[in-house]
N, C-alpha and C positions, 0 to 999 in steps of 0.2 A: 486278280487271281484270289480266290477265296480259299484260305487255308485254315479256317477255324477248326476243322475236324482234327487237326494235328494237336491242338491245344485244349482238347476237351477236359473238363474237370471230372473229378471222381463222382460228383453229384450227377452230372449229365450222363456219365457212363452207367451209373446205377439206375437212372431213369430209363435209359434204353434197355437195360437188362430186364427191368421189371415189365416194360412194355412187351418184350419178347416172351417173357414167361406168361404174361396174360394172353398173348396171342396163342401160345402153345396150349394153354389150358382150354381156350375156346375151341381150337381145332380138334383137340382130343375129344371134347364133348360132342362136337359135330360128327366126328368119326363114329362115336358110339351110337349116335342117333341114326346115322346112315346104316350101320350094321343092323340095327333093329328094323329099319325100313326094308332092308334087303331080306331079312329073315321073314318078315311079314309078307312080302311079295312072293317069296318062294313058297311059303305055306299056302297062300291064297291060290297060287297056280298049281301047287302040288309037284313042282319040279325044282330040284335042288342041284342038278348037274349043269354046270355052266356050258359044257360041251353039247348038251342037248339042244337041237335046233328050235325046240319049243320053249326054251328058257325065256322068261319074260323080258321084254325090251327094257322096262323100267328097272329091273334088277341088274341088267347089263350096264345100263347107264349109271346106276348108283355104285356098282362095283368099280367102274372107271373113275368116278369122282372120289370114291374111297381110296383107291390106289394113289391118285394124285395128291390127296390130302396127306396120306402117309409119307409120301416123298417130301412134301413141304414141311411136315413135322420133323422129319429126320434132319433136314437142312437147318431148320431153326434150332434144333437141339445141338447141332454142331456149333452154331454161332454162339449160343449161350455158353457152351463148354469152353470154346476158344476165348471168349471174353472173360470168363471167370478164372482162367489159368493165368498165373503171373507171367509177365513177359520177361524174357531174358534179354539183358542189354549187353551187347558185345561191343567193345571199344577197341580202337587200334592201339596197340601197345608199342 
């Protein structure tokens, strides 16, 4: 039974946090690029209304990807926040 995760050092924890922060940074940049790609595709097609049946398929696909990445970013931000908060230790008295 591998229980190394229970005894992680502050250095390992900091490494994981910096990895999460780097991932967040990369995902935010990716979202920004996708937003620019969506805007360009909508401008090319001249249709900006997602409910329009003529809305470009590429823009629909990019919107779905963008939404998924936003969910991933939110989840990673929660993890970073949880890891950076001090943990309360409750003991039996």
